[in-house]
C-alpha distance (Angstrom), angle and dihedral (degrees) to the residues before:
residue distance angle dihedral
M1 . . .
V2 3.86 . .
T3 3.74 123.8 .
K4 3.78 120.5 -165.4
L5 3.88 115.8 -131.5
E6 3.82 118.6 -167.9
R7 3.74 120.4 -169.6
E8 3.82 125.0 -149.6
N9 3.78 90.1 -105.0
N10 3.84 88.1 61.3
T11 3.84 91.3 -105.9
I12 3.82 112.3 149.0
F13 3.77 123.3 -144.4
Y14 3.83 129.9 171.2
L15 3.97 124.6 -140.9
H16 3.83 107.9 -150.2
N17 3.84 118.1 -158.5
A18 3.88 128.3 -168.8
W19 3.82 137.4 171.4
A20 3.78 133.1 -139.8
N21 3.76 145.7 155.4
S22 3.90 100.5 -123.3
P23 3.80 132.6 57.4
D24 3.85 93.0 -111.9
G25 3.80 91.5 47.9
T26 3.78 96.6 -123.1
A27 3.90 96.7 114.0
G28 3.75 113.4 75.2
F29 3.87 95.2 -8.3
T30 3.78 112.4 -175.2
L31 3.72 138.3 159.9
E32 3.75 93.0 -150.0
E33 3.84 119.0 89.4
T34 3.80 111.3 -108.0
E35 3.74 133.7 176.0
D36 3.81 94.3 -144.5
A37 3.74 94.5 62.4
A38 3.79 115.4 110.9
Y39 3.89 95.6 -159.2
I40 3.78 134.8 37.2
G41 3.74 122.8 -158.2
N42 3.81 133.8 -162.7
C43 3.77 141.2 -177.1
I44 3.83 139.0 171.5
S45 3.92 123.0 -124.2
M46 3.72 138.4 167.5
S47 3.77 87.7 -131.6
S48 3.75 131.5 77.2
A49 3.80 92.9 -150.1
E50 3.83 114.8 116.2
I51 3.85 112.5 -100.5
L52 3.84 108.5 -136.2
N53 3.83 99.5 179.5
P54 3.78 110.0 96.5
S55 3.79 92.4 -156.7
S56 3.93 88.9 66.1
Y57 3.82 89.3 65.6
N58 3.81 129.9 80.4
W59 3.84 107.9 -133.0
I60 3.87 127.4 -149.1
A61 3.86 127.7 175.7
V62 3.69 117.3 -105.6
E63 3.90 93.0 -131.6
F64 3.93 114.1 86.1
E65 3.78 137.0 168.9
A66 3.73 123.1 -104.4
V67 3.83 117.8 -91.5
E68 3.79 123.4 -127.2
E69 3.84 123.0 -78.5
S70 3.73 87.3 -105.2
D71 3.78 89.8 71.7
T72 3.74 119.6 88.6
A73 3.85 94.7 -104.8
E74 3.79 140.2 -6.9
L75 3.72 115.3 -94.4
T76 3.76 122.8 -139.0
E77 3.85 127.6 176.6
L78 3.67 117.6 -36.5
G79 3.82 111.0 -81.6
E80 3.88 95.2 27.1
D81 3.69 117.2 113.6
V82 3.81 122.4 -111.9
P83 3.89 110.4 -106.9
E84 3.70 113.5 -104.9
D85 3.76 119.1 -104.4
P86 3.80 107.8 -124.3
E87 3.91 88.7 -149.6
D88 3.79 92.3 56.5
E89 3.79 118.4 27.4
D90 3.75 90.3 -177.0
D91 3.85 92.6 64.1
D92 3.77 107.8 93.7
Y93 3.81 96.9 151.9
S94 3.71 108.1 164.1
Y95 3.82 139.7 -164.3
E96 3.85 90.3 -104.4
D97 3.79 88.4 56.6
Y98 3.76 91.7 50.7
M99 3.72 94.0 42.4
D100 3.81 90.8 49.4
G101 3.74 91.0 52.9
A102 3.79 95.0 47.3
V103 3.72 93.0 46.8
Q104 3.72 91.7 45.9
A105 3.71 92.8 51.7
A106 3.82 93.3 46.9
A107 3.76 89.0 46.3
D108 3.76 91.2 49.5
T109 3.80 92.9 51.9
A110 3.78 93.5 40.8
T111 3.80 89.5 47.8
T112 3.86 91.3 50.7
A113 3.84 89.3 49.0
Q114 3.82 93.3 46.8
E115 3.79 89.4 48.6
S116 3.79 92.3 51.6
A117 3.73 91.6 45.5
D118 3.78 92.2 47.9
I119 3.82 88.7 50.6
A120 3.73 90.3 49.2
Q121 3.82 91.7 47.3
Q122 3.84 90.7 49.5
K123 3.79 92.3 49.2
A124 3.73 91.1 47.0
E125 3.70 90.4 51.7
E126 3.82 91.3 48.8
A127 3.77 88.2 50.5
T128 3.72 90.5 51.9
A129 3.88 91.3 47.9
S130 3.77 90.0 49.0
A131 3.74 90.2 49.8
A132 3.80 93.3 49.5
L133 3.89 89.8 47.9
A134 3.87 89.2 50.0
Q135 3.88 89.6 48.9
Q136 3.90 91.6 50.1
K137 3.83 91.3 47.6
A138 3.77 89.3 50.9
E139 3.90 94.6 48.7
E140 3.80 92.1 48.7
A141 3.79 91.9 44.2
T142 3.78 87.4 -147.4
A143 3.79 98.3 127.9
S144 3.67 129.4 55.4
A145 3.83 124.1 -95.7
A146 3.78 90.7 -116.1
E147 3.73 93.0 57.1
A148 3.78 91.6 46.2
K149 3.86 90.1 50.2
T150 3.69 91.3 49.8
A151 3.81 92.7 49.2
A152 3.87 88.8 48.7
D153 3.87 91.2 50.1
T154 3.75 90.0 50.1
A155 3.68 91.1 47.6
R156 3.95 90.2 50.8
E157 3.81 90.2 48.2
K158 3.77 93.8 52.0
A159 3.87 90.1 45.5
E160 3.81 89.3 54.3
A161 3.70 91.1 45.1
A162 3.84 88.3 49.2
T163 3.86 88.8 51.6
T164 3.75 91.2 51.2
D165 3.81 92.7 48.1
A166 3.76 90.3 46.7
A167 3.81 90.5 55.0
T168 3.82 92.0 46.5
A169 3.75 85.0 52.0
K170 3.69 92.9 52.5
Q171 3.75 92.7 47.3
K172 3.80 91.6 51.5
A173 3.80 92.5 46.4
E174 3.85 88.4 55.0
E175 3.87 88.9 49.0
A176 3.72 88.4 49.6
T177 3.79 90.7 51.9
S178 3.90 91.4 50.9
S179 3.90 92.7 46.0
A180 3.82 89.1 51.8
A181 3.83 96.4 52.0
L182 3.83 93.7 108.7
A183 3.76 90.9 51.4
Q184 3.76 97.3 35.5
Q185 3.83 94.2 101.6
K186 3.95 94.5 47.0
A187 3.85 94.4 32.0
E188 3.80 106.4 55.7
S189 3.56 93.6 145.0
A190 3.84 94.4 61.6
T191 3.79 89.0 48.3
A192 3.90 88.7 51.8
A193 3.66 91.3 49.6
A194 3.78 92.0 51.3
G195 3.80 89.7 49.5
A196 3.80 90.7 51.9
A197 3.66 89.2 49.5
H198 3.81 90.4 52.1
S199 3.83 91.3 50.2
A200 3.83 89.5 48.5
A201 3.79 89.7 51.6
E202 3.77 93.3 49.4
S203 3.92 89.2 49.2
A204 3.71 89.9 48.6
T205 3.88 88.3 51.6
S206 3.83 89.7 52.5
D207 3.80 93.9 47.2
A208 3.76 90.1 48.4
R209 3.81 90.2 52.6
T210 3.88 88.9 48.1
A211 3.81 89.4 47.6
G212 3.88 90.2 53.3
I213 3.77 90.8 50.1
A214 3.89 90.9 48.4
A215 3.86 89.5 48.5
A216 3.75 92.3 51.2
T217 3.79 91.5 49.5
A218 3.80 90.2 47.9
Q219 3.72 91.8 52.0
A220 3.77 92.2 49.6
A221 3.79 90.5 49.0
A222 3.81 91.5 48.6
E223 3.87 92.6 49.6
A224 3.75 88.2 49.5
A225 3.90 91.6 50.0
Q226 3.75 90.1 49.7
G227 3.63 90.9 52.8
D228 3.79 92.4 53.3
I229 3.74 89.2 47.5
D230 3.81 92.3 51.5
D231 3.87 89.8 48.2
Q232 3.78 90.0 50.4
K233 3.81 93.3 51.0
K234 3.81 87.9 65.8
Y235 3.76 89.3 68.8
F236 3.88 107.5 17.8
Y237 3.75 135.3 26.4
H238 3.85 137.4 145.9
D239 3.89 135.0 -151.6
R240 3.76 137.9 163.7
L241 3.79 91.1 -61.9
G242 3.76 96.4 57.2
A243 3.90 141.6 -90.8
H244 3.75 120.8 -40.5
V245 3.80 131.2 -160.8
L246 3.82 127.7 -163.1
D247 3.77 129.2 -175.1
A248 3.83 119.7 -109.1
A249 3.74 92.7 -99.1
G250 3.86 93.9 50.3
G251 3.83 87.4 -116.6
A252 3.77 136.0 -178.4
Y253 3.80 98.2 -74.5
R254 3.78 136.6 56.7
T255 3.79 131.3 -171.2
D256 3.82 116.6 -136.1
I257 3.77 121.0 -163.2
K258 3.76 112.5 -160.2
S259 3.81 138.9 165.2
D260 3.83 91.7 -96.4
G261 3.83 98.3 46.5
V262 3.70 145.0 -69.2
Q263 3.80 127.1 -59.8
I264 3.79 137.8 -178.1
V265 3.82 114.5 -137.4
Q266 3.73 132.8 -161.1
T267 3.79 100.3 -130.4
A268 3.78 96.8 -154.8
T269 3.85 92.5 61.4
E270 3.77 99.8 15.6
T271 3.81 87.1 -126.6
P272 3.76 120.1 150.7
I273 3.78 112.0 -125.5
A274 3.91 97.4 175.7
K275 3.75 134.1 23.9
Y276 3.74 128.4 -175.0
G277 3.86 120.1 -169.8
E278 3.71 134.4 95.0
A279 3.75 84.5 -26.3
I280 3.80 127.7 31.1
Q281 3.91 122.8 -133.6
I282 3.70 122.9 -174.2
G283 3.84 119.3 -177.9
S284 3.75 130.3 22.2
K285 3.82 128.2 -80.9
S286 3.81 90.4 -114.1
G287 3.73 93.1 68.2
N288 3.77 138.8 7.9
M289 3.82 113.2 -23.2
M290 3.78 132.1 -177.4
I291 3.81 121.3 -148.7
I292 3.84 126.4 -166.3
S293 3.78 122.6 -175.2
A294 3.77 139.7 146.6
E295 3.79 90.5 -92.6
D296 3.79 104.0 45.3
F297 3.84 149.7 -16.3
K298 3.83 116.9 -127.1
I299 3.79 143.5 165.1
Q300 3.74 116.9 -145.9
N301 3.72 133.2 -171.6
E302 3.85 112.2 -154.2
A303 3.82 89.4 -20.8
S304 3.90 93.6 -49.6
D305 3.70 116.5 120.4
I306 3.88 112.2 -122.0
F307 3.84 95.3 166.7
D308 3.81 129.2 15.1
I309 3.81 134.9 175.1
T310 3.73 113.1 -172.9
I311 3.78 122.7 -166.1
D312 3.75 116.9 -148.5
K313 3.83 129.1 -175.7
N314 3.79 110.6 -141.6
L315 3.68 107.2 -149.1
S316 3.81 117.8 -141.7
S317 3.75 116.8 -86.7
L318 3.73 131.5 -148.3
K319 3.82 115.3 -97.7
I320 3.87 126.6 -169.4
Q321 3.76 120.0 -162.6
F322 3.79 128.8 -177.4
I323 3.82 117.8 -146.0
K324 3.78 126.7 -164.5
W325 3.79 108.9 -119.7
D326 3.81 134.1 -174.4
G327 3.77 103.0 -134.4
K328 3.76 92.6 175.6
E329 3.93 91.2 61.5
A330 3.77 88.9 49.9
E331 3.80 91.6 49.2
Q332 3.90 92.3 52.2
Q333 3.90 92.5 50.1
V334 3.75 92.5 48.1
A335 3.85 92.9 45.4
A336 3.85 88.8 54.0
G337 3.89 88.3 53.1
N338 3.80 92.6 -112.0
I339 3.83 128.6 137.5
Y340 3.82 111.2 -106.6
K341 3.86 120.0 -147.7
K342 3.76 132.5 178.0
T343 3.84 125.9 175.1
I344 3.73 118.7 -149.9
V345 3.87 130.2 -168.0
L346 3.77 114.1 -148.1
D347 3.75 124.2 -143.5
E348 3.80 92.6 -115.5
A349 3.74 141.0 26.8
F350 3.81 111.6 -97.6
N351 3.82 138.0 -153.2
S352 3.77 93.5 -152.7
I353 3.79 142.4 -12.4
E354 3.78 113.7 -117.6
S355 3.85 100.0 -172.1
I356 3.70 144.4 -21.0
C357 3.82 122.6 -159.9
T358 3.86 140.5 158.5
V359 3.85 122.8 -105.4
A360 3.81 118.6 -151.0
K361 3.91 121.8 -151.1
N362 3.79 97.8 -148.9
D363 3.79 141.8 40.3
E364 3.84 93.0 -91.5
G365 3.78 94.2 64.2
S366 3.81 128.6 69.3
L367 3.74 141.9 -164.7
D368 3.78 95.4 -118.2
Y369 3.81 99.3 99.8
W370 3.85 99.8 99.8
F371 3.76 118.4 173.3
S372 3.82 118.1 -136.2
E373 3.76 124.4 -146.5
N374 3.87 120.4 -92.9
E375 3.80 96.9 -25.9
G376 3.84 144.2 45.7
P377 3.81 137.0 68.8
Y378 3.82 87.8 -59.1
Y379 3.75 123.5 13.7
F380 3.85 147.2 139.4
T381 3.72 136.3 -116.1
T382 3.92 128.4 -163.6
S383 3.76 130.2 -135.9
G384 3.71 128.7 175.6
S385 3.78 123.2 -4.6
N386 3.79 99.3 -59.9
S387 3.80 107.5 13.0
I388 3.86 128.0 102.2
T389 3.84 131.4 174.1
I390 3.84 123.7 -145.6
V391 3.87 114.7 -146.2
I392 3.75 128.5 -171.0
D393 3.86 116.1 -173.6
G394 3.90 103.3 -140.4
T395 3.95 88.5 -170.5
N396 3.76 89.6 65.3
T397 3.90 118.1 92.8
E398 3.90 92.0 -145.9
A399 3.82 91.6 53.9
Q400 3.76 89.9 45.9
A401 3.81 91.7 53.6
A402 3.86 93.7 53.8
N403 3.91 117.4 101.2
W404 3.81 98.0 -127.1
S405 3.79 98.2 160.0
F406 3.85 93.0 76.9
Q407 3.76 94.1 51.5
E408 3.83 110.8 97.7
E409 3.79 104.3 162.8
L410 3.79 139.0 43.5
R411 3.81 116.7 -144.2
I412 3.83 109.5 -152.0
S413 3.74 121.5 -172.7
Y414 3.81 119.0 -168.9
Y415 3.81 143.4 159.5
S416 3.80 114.4 -115.8
K417 3.80 123.1 -133.2
E418 3.83 119.5 -79.2
S419 3.90 113.2 -108.5
Y420 3.75 137.4 -172.7
S421 3.80 127.2 -133.8
S422 3.75 137.1 179.7
T423 3.83 132.8 -146.3
V424 3.83 123.4 -150.4
G425 3.76 117.2 -157.0
C426 3.85 125.5 -177.9
N427 3.77 138.1 143.3
N428 3.79 94.0 -116.0
L429 3.72 126.9 17.0
F430 3.85 118.6 -166.1
A431 3.84 126.7 177.4
S432 3.80 125.4 172.6
E433 3.83 94.7 -162.7
K434 3.71 122.1 13.7
I435 3.82 145.6 -9.2
S436 3.72 119.2 -164.3
A437 3.80 122.0 -174.2
T438 3.74 141.3 145.8
M439 3.87 91.9 -134.4
M440 3.75 129.0 7.9
R441 3.81 127.6 -170.3
V442 3.75 112.5 -160.5
A443 3.86 117.5 -160.5
D444 3.87 97.1 167.7
V445 3.85 123.8 -7.5
V446 3.74 139.4 -24.2
R447 3.75 116.7 -156.3
A448 3.85 113.8 -162.9
R449 3.83 138.6 123.3
R450 3.73 89.9 -133.9
V451 3.85 132.7 22.7
E452 3.73 123.4 -173.6
C453 3.81 119.6 -171.6
D454 3.69 140.5 146.9
S455 3.85 90.2 -148.7
I456 3.70 131.6 16.9
D457 3.86 124.4 177.1
A458 3.72 96.3 -129.2
G459 3.74 129.5 109.2
W460 3.82 96.7 -126.5
L461 3.82 94.3 52.8
T462 3.77 130.9 73.0
A463 3.71 126.5 -127.5
K464 3.79 138.2 -154.7
I465 3.77 115.5 -86.3
E466 3.78 121.7 -149.3
S467 3.81 123.1 -151.1
G468 3.84 141.2 -175.1
T469 3.73 145.1 154.3
G470 3.74 121.3 -115.8
I471 3.85 131.7 -157.3
A472 3.86 123.4 -104.5
R473 3.75 120.4 -172.0
A474 3.72 118.5 -168.0
K475 3.88 123.3 -141.3
T476 3.87 89.8 -178.5
G477 3.75 126.4 14.8
R478 3.78 123.5 12.0
V479 3.86 133.9 -80.6
T480 3.71 110.4 -131.4
M481 3.86 99.4 172.3
Q482 3.84 121.7 32.9
P483 3.80 114.5 -131.1
K484 3.74 111.3 -84.7
W485 3.82 118.3 -165.6
W486 3.82 140.9 -177.1
R487 3.84 124.3 -163.6
F488 3.76 127.4 -158.0
G489 3.82 106.6 -176.2
S490 3.91 102.7 -54.8
L491 3.81 93.3 -20.3
V492 3.80 117.6 100.7
Q493 3.81 135.4 -173.6
M494 3.81 120.0 -167.9
E495 3.77 137.6 175.9
F496 3.87 135.4 -175.0
R497 3.73 138.9 154.8
V498 3.77 139.0 -140.8
A499 3.82 135.2 -173.3
A500 3.76 134.7 -148.3
T501 3.78 115.4 -108.5
G502 3.89 90.8 -163.2
A503 3.81 140.3 4.4
V504 3.84 112.4 -50.4
N505 3.82 117.6 -154.3
P506 3.89 121.0 -149.3
G507 3.86 112.1 -76.0
K508 3.83 92.7 21.5
N509 3.80 130.5 111.9
L510 3.71 123.8 -98.6
A511 3.69 92.6 -165.0
T512 3.92 141.2 -9.4
G513 3.76 130.7 -171.5
T514 3.82 145.8 108.4
M515 3.79 133.7 -67.5
H516 3.74 127.6 -151.2
K517 3.88 140.7 174.9
I518 3.81 94.2 41.4
P519 3.84 132.0 112.7
R520 3.65 109.8 -85.5
P521 3.83 118.0 -113.9
I522 3.84 113.2 -116.5
T523 3.86 93.7 -144.5
S524 3.80 118.1 95.6
T525 3.92 92.5 -144.0
G526 3.89 97.0 51.7
I527 3.76 130.5 -119.9
R528 3.84 130.0 -77.5
A529 3.95 138.5 -158.5
V530 3.75 134.2 -174.2
S531 3.76 128.6 -139.5
Y532 3.81 137.4 153.1
Y533 3.79 144.1 -139.8
G534 3.74 110.0 -150.2
D535 3.70 106.1 -42.5
N536 3.78 93.2 -26.5
A537 3.87 118.7 102.7
N538 3.85 121.6 -138.1
V539 3.81 126.9 -168.1
S540 3.83 123.4 -154.5
F541 3.79 121.8 -157.3
V542 3.81 128.8 -168.7
A543 3.95 117.7 -171.0
K544 3.86 122.4 -146.0
D545 3.79 89.4 -105.5
G546 3.84 92.6 53.9
G547 3.88 100.8 -99.3
F548 3.78 114.4 139.7
I549 3.77 139.2 -162.7
I550 3.79 129.3 -172.2
R551 3.84 114.4 -166.0
N552 3.81 135.5 -171.3
C553 3.70 101.9 -124.3
G554 3.90 96.8 173.0
N555 3.78 132.3 88.8
D556 3.69 97.8 -107.7
V557 3.74 134.9 80.5
L558 3.88 112.3 -108.6
A559 3.84 111.5 -139.0
K560 3.84 127.0 -137.2
G561 3.77 111.5 -70.7
N562 3.88 94.4 23.5
D563 3.79 106.6 133.4
A564 3.80 142.0 -155.8
I565 3.90 128.5 -148.3
G566 3.74 120.7 -154.0
N567 3.87 117.4 -155.7
F568 3.87 109.8 -171.4
T569 3.82 129.5 -172.9
Y570 3.80 113.6 -174.1
I571 3.78 147.1 137.8
T572 3.81 120.3 -101.6
D573 3.78 133.5 -154.4
G574 3.82 88.9 -137.2
F575 3.76 96.3 -105.5
I576 3.74 120.7 127.6
L577 3.81 114.9 -140.1
L578 3.74 111.3 -121.4
D579 3.78 133.3 -154.6
């Protein structure tokens, strides 16, 4: 049987009753009220669910002794009616009524005591948890000391409140024991519940004291940790700008560690005097400063360069080389079914071979014999840094069908090796012994006993001249000499020749087409050259993009085979026109 008990504070308890025939409740245990039971058991719970374990109940015998005449009725054995009072026929107060009132009163006081003890226990556990949290925060030093102190004070207050609540619970438990004096013999369960509440209250008091000690310990640890932090901030701290290190004396310099590198700062002026990252800076901008990067090394005075070494990576450039070649020998080997090989050493080391083709010196040849790399009826292989081998497979029908005897040159296009160079710039260069350089620009004076240079920008010294051969493809007319060029710095000279493939009237073009692999003219309107055939003038034009036109500007008709030579002198921007 379960009876709901509701307190004034809306707290809900449940009184559980059971019946049995043995003092421990195991014999004849039932939750249904029966008059045949020798024992009745009860217990108090926060749950309304039936309790099926007999050991959870406090058991009392149904038999009892009669109470004093001062009581409202004489009590007989449990289950018997209270004798009627002759003076009051309406008074049928029974033992059950008395027992219910006594048990209810005891249950109320025990419930109140249990509630207070539970609250005290809860608050003590909260105080312990708060103290443990404060201890953890102190150990990790992640919270400020003020917060740790506040948490410790809160924990102490809760511990004191828990102690007060526990004392109140003890007092109420004693009051409950006194109030249940009349029912103590027949309500042992209520007394036991009150005793348990008393024990819980004492335990809560002990836990509260322990929590107070732990809170005090946590506060002391937090204060010590904060002291260590404050001491460390004298020498090391960090913020959104990075990490910062000072010397023990708080001296004149500070080291800043940032995402882009490390720098040393003069604290009085907050001026960086050294930086270390992708580039290195030593000194301040207000005086002499040295800068080291992947591109250069320089010394500045108030942002003005007084010494500068610039490192440049010179990319490979396209080279074209013509090699004399005995086409007739190749023809004989191929006609005999043999494999023809010829090894050629180029003038420069190469990164890669762009193309190799034959060049015919008469009208019966062509430029359509292009060698593939490593395989095919005719191909080339590379070995070493500047060596290639031409191979023609005489067993292949395609190679046999080619007209090799009219091919007298090999045109080899290749990219040279990449190189690095450095440029030194200064206002006054003095050397007592020797200056060696690939290229030197002299603005004022060079003092040295010996100067070794491939190129010096001075009128009385020579410089290295680059050269190459381009490719001219005719749309009309015929190219009889590929464009050959020579470059001195930015100055270029170039010549090439075309021939008429038919009669050309005055004002008409001998040839048109495109030109590649030559230094590009810097002028936007192109370059021009004048030549003549007999007494007839010809004008040659090359556009900036490599397009060319050769025109008959005389009064006479040029016959088939008449030619024109263009000799150009111009300035280049350094770019090589590509296909």
